[in-house]
N, C-alpha and C positions, 0 to 999 in steps of 0.2 A: 361803917358795915356795908354798904353799900358795893364796896368794892369785892369784898370776902363774898357776898353774895353771888356776885358776877361772875367770880373765879367757880364757886361751886357748881352754879348754873353751867359755866363753861365746859368745867371738866364733866359734869353730867351729859352735857350735850355732844361732847366728843365720843361719850363711852355710849351714847345712843348712836352715833354716826359708825362706828365700829361694829355695832351690832347691825345695822341696816346693811352694812357692807356684807358681812358674814352672811346675813340674810340671803343678799342679793346673789352673792356666789352659790349659796344652796339651791336657791330657787333656777339660776341657769343651769347647773349640773343636773338636778331633777326634769327640766325642760328638755335637754339632751337625752336623758335616759327615758323620758316619756316617748320623745320622737322616735326613737329606735325601737320601743315595745310597739307604737303604732306601727311603723313600717313591717315589722315582721308580723303583727295581726293581720295587716293587710295581705300580706303575700300568704300568711296561712288561710286566708279565707278566699283568695283565688283556688289554692290548692284544693281545700274543702267545696268550695261552689262547684268545680265539675264533679258530679255524683259520678259519673258513667265510668272517667279514668279511675275514680277511686275504687269504683265495684273491680273493675279490670283488675286494678293491681291488687285488689284482696284475694280476686280468685287466682289469680297468680300464685300467689303468697300461698293460699290454701293448697294448691296443686303442688308447688314445690314441698310445702311441709308432709304432704300425704307420701309423694315419692321418697322422701328422706326418712319417712318413718319405716316406711315397707322394706327401704335398703338397709335401714338399721336392725329391724325385727330379722330378716335375712340373715344379717352379719352376727347379730346376737345366737340365732341358732344354730348357724354355723360353729359360731366361737364354742358354745355348749357341746356342739358333737366333738368337736377336736379335742376340748379340755378331758371331754371322758377316753378319748383315743390315746391321750397322753399320758392318762392315769395307766392305761390298759399295756401300753408299751413299757412304762416305766416299772411295772409289776414282770413284766414278760424279760424285760433286760436284767433286773434284779435276780430274778431265776437263774436265767445265762449265766450271768456273773458269777453266782455261788456254785453252780454246774461247774463252772472253769475251773474256779478257786480249786472247787473239791478234787478234779481232775487233775489240776496241776501237782498239788500237793502229794496226789498219789503217785504220779510220775516222777517226782523230784525224789520219793520213797523207793521206787524201783532199782534194783542193782542192774538190770539190763540197760536202763535209761543213763545211767552214770558211766556205764561201760561203754556205751554207745557215745557217748558226748567226748571221752577219754579218746577214743578212737579217731573221733571227727578233729578232735584238735592234733592228735598226730600225723593225721592224714593232711591237713594242713600245713602241718611243718615240712612232711616229705615233700609236698607239690612246693613250698618255697624253696626248698632246697633243688628240687629238680629243675626248677626254673632257673635259679643262679646257677648249677652246673651246665646245663644248655647254653646260656649265656657266655660263660667261661670257655666251655669247648667252641663255641661260634667266632669269639674272639680269635682262639688260638688257632683254628683252623683257617681264619684269613690271614693269620701272619706266617704259618709256615706253608701256603701255599706256595706251591711250586712251578706251577703250569704257565703263569704269565711269564716267567723267568726262563723256564727251558723252550718257551714259543720265542722270544728274542733273540736266545742265544742260539737257536737253530735256524733263525733268519738270517743272524749275523754271519753264520759258518756256511750258508746257502750263497749269501752274497760275497764273501772271501772267496770261495770255492769258482764262481763265476766268474770273478776277477782273474783268478790264476788260471783259470781255463784260456781266458780270452789273453791275458799274457803269456801263455805259453804256445798259442797258437800261431802269436807273432814270431816266437823265438823257434817254433820248431820247422816255418815255413824255410828254414837254414838248414835244418838236421835232418836226420835219415829217418825212415819210418820207423826201425825198431827201437831209435832212442824216443820217438814221440810216444811208442806203445809205454814204456816204461813209466813217461812222465805222466799219461794219463791214468795208469794204474795206482800212482802215489798220490794224484790229487783226489780219486775217490775215496 
């Protein structure tokens, strides 16, 4: 029986050892956590121990808060005024839109308006036809323009006459004066 008691004792001690190791791990993590909290509290104590700086920061925050509150108040009032104006303009636009629609429907029913519309369409059609005709006339005028050809023929004729006159002077130097007169009359 002594052996069984020793085995039970050993198992119990083994379990106690595991519990002690778990407890040691838990205590170590708690110590780390406490160290961090102590460090944080120390920093906070340093911050809160400087009361003058805290008061200055508090005053700055109050001043900024007052500025933002006044800006917010002004913006809120402007928003209310603009909302009111928006509603006024909305009503005005609705009135004008109704008036426009009524006027437009009256205009559509008016016989003179429909006649004017028809006349405008005809006029646009005629304008398009006029443009096409002007383009056609201009292209045909360019095709039938004989002036450059006439100028070219005239220049060639003058060149030929000049050559004939020059050649006739060479021939006439051997001919008599009446014969020369006849040749000059022919070349003109």
